[in-house]
C-alpha positions in Angstrom: -41.2 -40.4 -1.2 -40.9 -37.5 -3.8 -39.0 -34.4 -3.2 -42.5 -32.3 -2.6 -43.7 -34.8 -0.5 -40.7 -34.9 1.7 -40.8 -31.0 2.1 -44.6 -31.2 2.9 -43.9 -33.9 5.6 -41.0 -31.9 7.1 -42.0 -28.6 6.6 -41.8 -27.7 10.5 -38.5 -28.8 11.0 -37.1 -27.5 8.1 -38.6 -24.0 8.8 -37.0 -24.3 12.3 -33.4 -25.4 10.7 -33.8 -22.3 8.4 -34.6 -19.6 11.0 -31.6 -20.9 13.1 -29.5 -20.8 10.1 -30.5 -17.3 9.4 -30.3 -16.1 12.8 -26.8 -17.3 13.5 -25.5 -16.1 10.1 -27.2 -12.6 11.2 -25.7 -12.3 14.4 -22.4 -13.5 13.4 -22.2 -10.9 10.7 -23.4 -7.9 13.1 -20.5 -9.0 15.4 -18.4 -9.4 12.3 -19.3 -6.2 11.0 -18.6 -4.1 14.2 -15.1 -5.8 14.5 -14.3 -5.2 10.8 -15.3 -1.5 10.9 -13.3 -1.0 14.0 -10.3 -2.8 13.0 -10.4 -0.4 9.3 -10.9 2.7 11.6 -8.1 1.8 13.6 -5.7 0.8 10.8 -6.3 2.9 7.6 -4.4 5.8 8.3 -1.1 3.6 8.7 0.1 1.5 5.6 1.8 -1.4 7.7 -1.2 -1.5 10.1 -3.6 -1.9 7.3 -1.5 -4.5 5.5 -1.2 -6.5 8.8 -5.2 -6.1 9.5 -5.7 -7.7 6.0 -3.0 -10.2 5.8 -4.1 -11.3 9.2 -7.8 -11.7 8.1 -7.1 -13.2 4.9 -5.0 -15.9 6.9 -7.8 -17.0 8.5 -9.6 -17.9 5.3 -6.8 -20.1 4.3 -8.0 -22.6 7.1 -10.4 -25.0 6.2 -13.8 -24.4 8.0 -14.1 -28.2 9.0 -10.6 -27.9 10.4 -11.6 -24.4 12.3 -14.4 -25.9 13.8 -12.6 -29.1 15.0 -9.9 -27.2 16.5 -12.5 -25.0 18.5 -14.5 -27.8 19.9 -11.9 -28.6 22.5 -11.6 -25.0 23.5 -15.2 -23.9 23.6 -17.1 -27.1 23.3 -20.0 -28.2 20.7 -23.1 -26.3 19.6 -23.4 -22.9 19.2 -19.8 -21.5 20.6 -17.5 -22.9 18.1 -20.2 -21.8 15.3 -20.3 -18.1 16.5 -16.4 -18.2 16.5 -15.9 -19.6 13.3 -18.5 -17.4 11.3 -17.3 -14.3 12.7 -13.6 -15.0 12.0 -14.5 -15.7 8.6 -16.5 -12.9 7.9 -14.0 -10.4 8.8 -11.6 -10.1 5.7 -14.3 -8.5 3.2 -15.3 -6.1 5.9 -12.0 -4.9 7.1 -10.6 -4.6 3.4 -13.6 -2.9 2.1 -13.5 -0.7 5.4 -10.0 0.4 4.7 -10.5 0.9 1.1 -13.5 3.0 1.6 -11.9 5.2 4.4 -8.8 6.0 2.2 -10.8 6.8 -0.8 -12.7 9.6 1.1 -11.7 12.9 -0.8 -9.2 14.8 1.7 -10.6 17.9 0.7 -13.8 17.2 2.3 -12.1 15.8 5.5 -10.2 19.4 5.5 -13.3 21.3 5.2 -14.9 19.4 8.0 -11.8 20.3 10.1 -12.1 23.9 8.9 -15.3 24.4 10.4 -14.2 22.9 13.9 -15.4 19.4 13.7 -13.3 17.0 16.1 -11.4 14.0 14.7 -14.4 11.5 15.9 -17.0 14.0 14.6 -15.3 13.9 11.1 -15.1 10.2 11.5 -18.7 9.6 12.0 -20.0 12.5 9.9 -17.9 12.5 7.1 -15.7 9.5 6.7 -17.9 6.7 7.5 -20.7 7.8 5.5 -19.0 8.2 2.4 -17.2 5.2 3.1 -20.4 3.3 3.5 -21.0 1.9 0.2 -18.0 -0.4 0.0 -18.4 -1.4 3.7 -21.9 -2.5 2.8 -20.4 -4.4 -0.3 -18.0 -6.0 2.2 -20.7 -7.1 4.6 -22.9 -8.3 1.5 -20.0 -10.6 0.1 -19.1 -11.8 3.9 -23.0 -12.8 4.5 -23.1 -14.8 1.2 -19.9 -16.6 2.2 -21.0 -17.5 5.9 -24.3 -18.8 4.5 -22.2 -21.7 2.9 -20.0 -22.1 5.7 -22.5 -22.3 8.4 -23.8 -25.4 7.1 -20.4 -27.0 8.4 -21.5 -26.1 12.0 -23.5 -29.1 12.1 -20.1 -31.1 12.5 -20.3 -29.4 15.8 -23.8 -30.0 16.4 -24.5 -26.2 15.6 -27.6 -24.7 14.3 -28.8 -24.6 11.0 -29.6 -26.3 7.7 -26.4 -28.0 7.7 -28.0 -30.8 9.9 -30.4 -31.7 7.1 -27.4 -32.2 4.8 -25.3 -33.8 7.4 -28.1 -36.4 8.0 -28.8 -36.9 4.4 -24.8 -37.9 3.6 -24.8 -39.9 6.8 -27.9 -42.1 5.4 -26.7 -42.3 1.7 -28.7 -44.9 0.0 -31.6 -44.7 2.0 -34.9 -43.5 0.7 -34.9 -39.8 1.9 -31.1 -39.3 1.8 -31.3 -37.2 -1.6 -34.2 -35.5 -0.5 -32.4 -34.3 3.0 -29.3 -32.9 0.9 -31.4 -31.2 -1.6 -33.7 -29.6 1.2 -30.9 -28.3 3.0 -29.0 -26.9 0.0 -31.9 -25.0 -1.7 -32.9 -23.8 1.9 -29.3 -22.3 1.9 -29.6 -20.9 -1.6 -33.0 -19.5 -0.8 -31.7 -17.7 2.3 -28.8 -16.3 0.6 -31.0 -14.9 -2.0 -33.2 -13.1 0.8 -30.2 -11.8 2.5 -28.7 -10.4 -0.7 -32.1 -8.7 -1.5 -32.3 -7.1 1.8 -29.0 -5.6 1.3 -29.7 -4.2 -2.0 -33.0 -2.4 -0.5 -30.8 -1.3 2.5 -28.3 0.0 0.2 -30.9 2.0 -1.8 -32.3 3.3 1.4 -29.1 4.5 3.2 -26.5 5.3 0.0 -27.6 8.7 -1.4 -28.3 8.6 -5.2 -25.2 11.0 -5.9 -22.8 8.3 -4.1 -24.6 5.4 -5.9 -24.1 7.0 -9.3 
């Protein structure tokens, strides 16, 4: 069976796997973004705390993804749980680092001006610092998403959702008629999803970042 014939005969399952893959990455990115920005907000004013946050989250990336999932299976079982934990942890570093860099890069005179007109610390953070730090934060989220698209395929090892199941089925049946088609379909599906997510982030950036800041 040719590749296009395989896609035509399996399009419903492939669309389901693609939806589950995209959904898992999106939901984990939301969690990672909230945690990453929060960690950045808490630590960016302190040199040692910021270094500790970046070192800790970067250390997570040194753990092979397959090993991470394997270590989580005895703790949380198979399926969605190890996928969510793994993707969330791997997505933290770019967001934490860019949040700290972005918040530290805010012009102190703007913060002082906001303080001078009576803004509280929370108001300065929400209305001045975070909006100005948003471009690097968005870049961190964008980088994390691209990483997680590939890492999410490993979730199939723990019976997780997504296009990784197609790839693992193909690898497990190498030598059969459709093995290469399965691996290729899963791989190309992940590439297409990554491009669609990246295009969405470009659009979000254009809608949420003022032209003057983009320049």
